[in-house]
C-alpha positions in Angstrom: 78.2 -109.9 -141.0 79.5 -113.7 -142.0 79.7 -114.6 -145.4 77.2 -117.7 -146.2 79.6 -120.1 -147.7 78.4 -123.5 -149.7 80.9 -126.6 -150.9 79.5 -129.4 -153.1 81.3 -132.6 -152.8 81.9 -136.0 -152.6 83.1 -137.8 -149.9 86.1 -138.9 -150.8 87.7 -136.5 -153.0 91.2 -135.3 -152.4 90.4 -131.4 -153.5 86.7 -131.5 -151.3 88.9 -132.5 -148.2 91.7 -130.3 -148.7 88.9 -127.3 -149.9 87.2 -128.1 -146.7 90.1 -128.0 -144.5 91.1 -124.5 -146.0 87.7 -123.6 -144.8 88.7 -125.1 -141.2 91.6 -123.7 -140.8 90.0 -120.1 -141.4 87.3 -120.9 -139.0 84.4 -120.4 -141.3 81.5 -121.9 -141.3 80.2 -123.3 -144.2 76.7 -125.6 -145.8 78.3 -129.1 -147.2 76.2 -131.2 -150.1 78.0 -134.0 -149.7 76.3 -135.5 -153.5 77.6 -139.2 -153.6 76.4 -140.6 -156.8 73.3 -138.0 -156.6 73.0 -137.2 -160.5 70.0 -134.8 -159.6 72.0 -132.9 -156.8 74.8 -132.8 -159.5 73.0 -130.9 -162.4 71.6 -129.0 -159.6 75.1 -128.0 -158.6 76.3 -127.7 -162.4 73.5 -124.8 -162.8 74.6 -123.2 -160.2 77.9 -123.4 -161.9 77.6 -122.2 -165.2 77.9 -125.9 -166.1 80.5 -126.8 -164.2 80.4 -130.2 -163.0 83.6 -131.5 -161.4 84.1 -131.6 -157.3 84.5 -129.4 -155.6 82.1 -126.5 -155.9 82.2 -123.7 -154.1 80.0 -120.8 -153.6 80.2 -117.4 -150.7 77.3 -115.5 -150.4 75.7 -116.9 -153.7 78.5 -116.0 -155.7 80.3 -118.9 -157.4 83.6 -119.3 -156.7 84.8 -122.4 -158.4 86.4 -125.1 -157.0 90.0 -126.0 -154.4 92.3 -124.5 -156.9 90.2 -121.4 -156.9 89.9 -121.1 -153.5 93.4 -121.8 -152.8 94.3 -119.3 -156.3 92.0 -116.7 -154.4 93.4 -117.2 -150.5 97.1 -116.5 -152.4 95.9 -113.0 -154.0 94.8 -112.0 -150.5 91.3 -111.9 -151.5 89.4 -114.8 -150.1 89.1 -113.3 -146.8 87.5 -110.7 -147.6 84.7 -112.1 -149.4 84.7 -114.1 -146.1 84.0 -111.2 -144.3 
């Protein structure tokens, strides 16, 4: 079964672009929520991410993963691929 991957982004955010690049490289389909300037959407994201308002914020099967650095750390530790299914 393929994991449900969601990522909250800003269109010009370099960390968002980098995180999406890793997911693309792994062939992962993901749902992107580009929230440029949308404070209501950012508040919803912060609620899901336990108060984190930085971007990107990444969720795999509704589990909060964190941001770009967290995603890359999971990959380096060999823990990302099992989460992605």
